[in-house]
N, C-alpha and C positions, 0 to 999 in steps of 0.2 A: 162446056168442058174447059174452054180457055179461061173463062171467068173463075172457075173452081181452081184451076192450076195457078192463076195469078194470086188468088186469095191464099192458097196454100203457101205460095212463095213468100208473101208478105208476112204470114204467120210465123214461118220458119225464121225469117229475118228478125222479127221482133223477139222471138224466143232466143235467138243467138245473142242479140244485144243485151237482153235481160240477163242471160247467163254470164256475160262478161262484166255486167254492171256491179258497182260496189256501193258502200255507204260512206257518205262524207259527214263527219261529225265536226261541228264548229262550236268552239267555246268562246262566247262573246264576253269581253271584259270592258269595264269603263276605263276612264283615263288613269285611275288609280290602281288598276289591276283587279278590281272586285267584279264578281259575276254580275252581268247586266241582264235584267229581265225585260221582256216585251221588245226585244230587238228583232227586226225583220231581216232574215238572211235569205239570199237567193242566188242562183247560179245562172248566168246569162251566156248564150252562144247562139249562133245562127241555127244550129241543129236543135238546140233546146226549144227555140221559138217555134220550130215546125212541129214539135211534139206537144205543145201546150194545148190544153182543152179547158173549156169552162168548168168551174167548180160547181157541183150540184149541192143544193140544200144550204147554201151560205146564208147566214142571218146575223144581223146586228140588232139585238134586242135592247129594250129599256126596262130596267128594274131598279127600284130604290133611287130613282132620279139619277141613274147612271147608265151609260151604255155598256152592254155586255156582248162581246169583249170590248175593251177600250181600243185594241188594235186588231184589225181583221186583214188577212192577206188572201187575195183571190187572183185568178188569172183574168186577163182581158176577155170580155165576152160573158163574164159571169153575172148572174142576176142575184141580188141580195134582198132578202126579206127584212122588214123592220117591225117585228111584233112589239107592241106596247104591252108589257106585263105589269105595269103600274096601275094604281087606282086613279091616277090623274092623267090628263091628256098631255101629249107632247106635240111639238111642231119642229120636225127634224129638217135640217137644211144643210147644203154645202154650196159654197161659192167658188170652190177650187177649180182651176183650169182642167184638172183631170176629170172632174165630174161636177156639174152644176145641177142641182135638183132641189125640190121643196116638197115635203109632205106636210100639208097644213094640218092644224090642230086636229088630232085624232086619238082614238082609243082602239084597242083590239089590234087587228092585223089589216094593213092597207090591202086593197084589192089586188094591186099589182106590185111586184118587186121592182127594185131599181136596177137597171142594166148598167154595169160599169164596162164600157167598151173601149176605154183608152187607158194606156199605162200611165202611172203617176201616183200621186198621193192626194187623196181627198180628205180634207179636214171637215168633220161633222160638228154641228152644234144643235142646240134646242133654243128656239126663239122665246120659250117661256122660262127655261131654267138655264141661266147663263153659265153655271158651273159644269154643265154637261159638255164634255168634249170627247171625241173619238176620232180615229183615223182608219181609212180603208186604203190599203196599199195594193195597187193593181200591177201585176207583173206579167211578163210574156214568156214564162218558163214553167215547166212542171216541177222544178226543183226549188222548193222554198220551205220556210218554216219560221216560227216565232219562238224566241228563246224562252225557256222556262225560268223559274226562280233561281236555278243554279247556273243560268246563262247558256245552257246547252241547246243546240239545234241539231237534229239528226235528219239527214236527207238520204233516203234509201233508193236503190236501183238507179243510181246516176251513171249514165253511159260514159265510158272513157272519152276524153277529149280536152280541148283548151277552153277554159271558161273565164268569165269575169265574176269573181266572188264579190257580191255587193251586200252592204249592211246599212240599215237605216234604223233610227230610233226617234221617238217623239221628242226627246230632249235636244235633238239637233236644232239649229237655227231654223226659223220658219222659212220654208221655201228651199231649204238646203237639199240637194240630191243625196241619194245613197252613196256612201263611200265605196270604193272598189279597189280590187287588186287582182292580178292575174293568178289563176290557179289551174294547174294541170292535174286532171283526174285520171287515175289508172283503174284497172279492174280490181285492184286490192282496196280494202277499206282503208280510210285515212282520217286523221284528226288534224284540225287546224285551230290554233289560238288566234283570236282576232281582238285587238284592243282598239276601241273606238275613241279616238282622240277628241277632246273637247266635251265629252259627256261624263257626268258624274252620276252614279246611281243614288238611290234614296239613302 
């Protein structure tokens, strides 16, 4: 009975938080004010960290001698599959501090996905095809997204609170951390324009 009561209490609390949560819309622009695609946007806080859970079904495929997607965002503790959908074999690797691994020359789907258990940015490459590059961005928050061609990112059900709004893009200098600024989120929906200095779109 006590366990049921406790579970009911937690469910009511989560429902209350959800009812008060709003949507945060971020419009990412390059240094010239143009929409910036493939920017990673996320909201960090102590409370958000406690809510983060592994992403299920994440994958970084290879097709046409390219990674798909070129930028993948997951939470810490997520496992990522690396299916090879090409007719040639690939040798995927990362030497980044956030995650070091190697999937030696293979076709099809490797038996085991790769666990990304540390926050940060992992740069991926292929030992056979030098032009292949991709990034896995590992965050510790459930509030994240990747900007579309219009530069837009929409994060729904964000609980009210004080956050650090962080933005990262592959065009930033190698090893550069995500930029950030303070953001107060209320129960109402809100929009934010974010210009990423030092980055120019295509």
